[in-house]
N, C-alpha and C positions, 0 to 999 in steps of 0.2 A: 432695492432696486430696480434698474432699470427694465424696461417697456420692452427691449430691444433683447435684453440676455433669459430674459421669463420666459420670450419667445424662445431662447435657444437652449434652454435650460430644456423643451416638450420637444424638440427635437431629436437629443440625443440621449438614445439610452445610457443608461444610468451601472449596468454591467454588461456582459454579454451575451446575447441571448444567445446562444447553441450552448454556450459555456452551461448554463442554466436550462439550460432545456436538456442536456444530458445527464447533468445530477439528476432530475427529476426524474425521466427516465429511468435512470437507475435502479434507485434506491426505493421506488413506486416499485419495480422489476423485485426486485430483491425483499422487499415484505413479503411480497404474494407467495415465492416463493420459498420463503424461509416459515412458513406459513404452513403450504404445502409438504414440507420437505420434514419437515419437525411432527407432522400430529400422529402419528403410530408411535417416534417412542416417545413424546410426551406425555401422549396419553398410556403410555405402559411403565411411566415411569411415576409422575405426577396424580395421571386422573385427572388428569387438564391437557387437552387437546389443545389446547390452541396457551399453554404454556411459557412457549418458548417462544413465539410468534409477538406475547401481550408483552413477555420482557424485551421484543427488538423491537416494537411501538415507544415501549418508552426510553431504552439507548436512541431511538434517532431523534424521539420528542428533545433528551437533555442535551444530547449532541447539536441540535436545532436555537436551543437556549445559547452552546456557548461558540456558536458561529453570528448571531445575532447580535453577541458581546464583543468577540475579537472585528463585527465587521463599524466595526467603531472605535479602531484604536489603529492609530497610524502606522507603516510600515516602518518609520525608522523606531519605534518602540524596540520594535523584533532584531531590530542590526543592533540596539544600546543593550538588550541582556544576551546576546549572543553567549556572553559564559555563564550566563546563571541558567542556561534551559542549556548546557556543554554536561558544567559537574549536576543538575539536577539527575542528570539523563546517567550520566557515570555511577553519584549514586547510589540508583532506580537497581544499577547492575550491578552494582555490590550487594543492596539489602537482600533482592532477591537471592542468590547463593546462600545465607544466614538462615540455616534450618528455620523454623519457628516466625522466620516471618516469607519467606517465601515458601510458595507452597508448592509440592509437588502436583503434576497431574500426567500421566500417561512417561511416568517417566522421565519427566525434565522438570526445570524447578524455572519456569518461567511465570507465574504470578506473584501479586500482591496482592493481596485482602483492603482494596477501599470500599468498607459500607459491605453493601449487599453485591457490590461490583468489583473485581478477578479483574485488577490490571496489568495488562506484560506488558514487561517491560522496556520488551524491544521495540513496539508502539513510538513507545516517547521517547527512546534513544533514535530510532529514527529522526522522528522531525527534528530534536536536539540537536545533532548533528549536522542536519540539514542546514540549517539556522545557523548556527555558528561557523560554516563552513560558507556560506553564502558570506558574512560579516568579514569572513580569511580575505574573500577571493577580491574585496574590493580596501582591506587593508594591504594586502600583500600584491597586487595586481600586477604594478611592474615584476616585481620576483618571479611570480608564480609563469609569465609569460619567458622572460633571459636569462635565469637562471633555475639551478637546481634543483637547490634546498629549499623556490619557492612551492613546490608540489609534495618536494621528503617530506616536509613540515608537516603536513596534514597526514601524508602516508602512516604518520606514525603516532598521530593519535588514534587515524582509524584501526590502527592492528591493535591498538589498547581496549575500543570499544568493540571490533571484535574475538580480539581472545573471550573477554568478557561472554560473551551472545555465546561462543563455544562452548565453555562451561556450563551452562546450564541446558544441557543444549540445545542452541536451536541455528544449524546451517541455514537452514532459508533464511532467516533473516539476517544473517549474514554476508551471505553472498548480494540478496539484494543494497543492502547499506553499502558496499564495493563500487558495485556497477552503477552505485547511483550517482556514491564520490567521484569514481573517473568520469560519467558521463560532466559533472559541475566541471574539472576539471579539465575536461577538453574544451568546453562552452566556455571558457576562460581563456582559450587562448594557450593553453602548454603548448610547446614548440610538439611539433610532431616527432622525432626522434623518441625525442623523452616518452609523450606516452606512448607510444608502442614501445619502447624497452618496459617502461609501467604496466602496460596492460600486459606482457608476456611473464614476465615476476610473480602478480597476482595469478596468472593464470595460472600456474606453474604449484604458486602456493596453494590457489587453492584446490586443486588435485589430488597435490600430495594431503593434503586435509579429509579428505571425500574417501579415499581408502585405507587413509592413519588407523580411524575406529572398524571392528567389526560391521554395525547397523547401518554402517552410513554403506561400505563397500557391497551391503546384502539387498541394499538398496537401491545401486547400481546394477549387480546381477541381475536384480527379479525383473529391474525396467526392460532389459535385454530382451529377456525370456518369461515374461511373465507366469504363461501358464505351462509352465516347467515346473515352478512353484503355489500352483494357484488358489491350494489351501490353508499356505505356512505363507512363505512370506510377498507371494505375489496377490493377495487375496484381493486386499485395492485396487491394484492396479486391473484385476480383471472384470471384477464385479464393475468398476467404472466403468472400463469398454464395451462391456453388456452392456448397460446402458444409455454406452451411445451409441449400439448395435438397433436396439430397442424403439428408440429416436426416429432414426426414418428423415424423410424427407419434415414432413408435417407435429410429430411427437407424438403416444398417445392420448394424449389430452390431460390436461391438468388435473392436478392431482389423482390420476391413476394411472402414475407408476408404480414397477411393484419395486425396482433393487433397493428404495427405499421402505421398506419395509424389514427392515434390521439383516437385508445383503448388503450393503456397500455400508462402511462402516463410515461412522461422520457425515451424516448426508445433509443436516443442516451448514454444518462450517465448509473445511479442507474442501468436501465435494460436492457441496450444492449446484458445478457449474453442470455436473451429470447426472441430475438428479432433471435439472432446464431439459437440458439437451436430450434425454427420456420422456417429455413430456411436451414440452415446446418443440422438436427434433431441428433440425438442421436448421428452418427459420428464423426458429427463437433464440439460437446460436451464433448465428448473425449478426438479430439485431443487437445481441447484447454484444456483439465484438465493435458493430459500426459504433456504439455511445459512448464503448471505450476512448475509440481512436481521436469521436468530435471529442470527449473531453482532454485527452492528452496532449492532442494537438492546440487545440486552445489553450488549455494551460502554456506554450512550449509558446503560441502564439504571441498569448501574454506578456510574458517571456521577451521575447524578440523585440516587443513594442514598447517596453519599458527599457532596453538596453537601449534604443533607435532616439531615446528621449536622457541616455548618460543615466539614467538612474540604475546605480547598476547592481546592487544590496538587492529589489526589487526585481532583479531581473534570472541573479541567479537562482534569486531562493524559487521564483518561479519555472525557473527551469532544471531545479530539483525537486522540486513536488509532483512535476511533472511525471518524471524520469520515473520517482518511486513509484506514483499511480501510475502507468504505463509496464515498469518493469515485475512488477506483485500481482497487480492479473495476466499477466504474460505466463510469467510463470503457471501459476493458481492451475488456467487453460490448458497450459503443457500439460500440466501435473494429469489433470482429468483423461483430455482428447491422448493421455500416453504415450507422450512424443519428450518427457523430460523424468528424470528420477522425482520418487515424492520429496517433498517437501511440507510442509507444518505452517506454510503458509493462506492466509485468508480471501477471499478475492472480494477488494475492498469494497466499500457498496451494501453487493450483498448476501456476503456470508452474516451469520448468527457470529455475537460477539460483542461485548461492550464497551470495552477500550480499542477494540477497533472501531468501530460506529464512534468515538469522541474522539477519537485521533482525528480519523476520514472530514469528519463533518471538521473541524477545525485549518485541516489542509480545505479542503475546499473554499472558505472561508476568508482565510489569509488568498490565497487566487483570487475572491474578489473581489480582496480589500484590494490589489495591488495592479487588477485592472481601471478601479473605482478612480483609483490615484493617477493613472495614469493615459484614463479618459480627461482627468479636469486639465490635467498638463498638458494636454495632448490641443483641449481645445480653450483652452484659457482660462474656462469654470471655476477657479478659485471661492 
């Protein structure tokens, strides 16, 4: 290697520093908040206040190990194996519905046991669908941009995935994966009039699904006026709003929250953001939102840079992963703040959960790998 190339390597960052900063910040805050939010529940259930915190640290360690492996895999591998990931996702969605294989928790069949870890198959389905769709948009790029069939075909597949998710049922995951797929199609150049028509059609379908089941309708009505049934259907939301109200500007102090003491259901998973708002206040909330904005913004920027270099699979994959992260974070925070109906979605990188943490670490590694390859191509550093 020449001296000139060695000097050039030293002056070019291997990865986006802002992206890495946002990831490290969110992971650190998440581990601290899971510890704080879960101590009372862990002590009551397992007589070990750090039960959930220790497991979350183990999940994070495994996730970082997976990420280190994925960072060494070229992007073309994911493009070639997109069909496999789609089939694996569909297979998992079928298996979880089989009694004895799928585990029912809180009335939903969403988990498959893999050793000590309960894998939430919707997380795998989101990743598999995004990888496959990125490859499809490359193979059918001209058809997607010029013909109606180009975007109807993936919608049929999306309908199958959504139908299986609704059988669990998991309406929240269906919304996220549908919105992400629509965003990818739009960024791939679908004609505007076709996209608007499809958007309206999907919107009507999701609205009909939302009101078709009694429990979904109950969630919608309790979201509009949670105080009308604050000890029944509106209980989760009212307790979350109380947490936000108690937080004020600077919060009551880390570890000093009251709502996590068996008032707020799932304080370390779905409603971790409410605990954060109570203990760290508006300042903590704005810091977390800012980190998500940096994370999602840089992910989309990575996709844009790949697209400029005509690396279309990498671009669409980065777009899809960035949209997924942003959409899920926005919905979870919106639910906690009472501006969206209750959904069973975790807050990416913060909430407790083995499958969520492992998949999110894979997502981050894919984005970092794309960024790394883009920097190599952009600066001629093979």
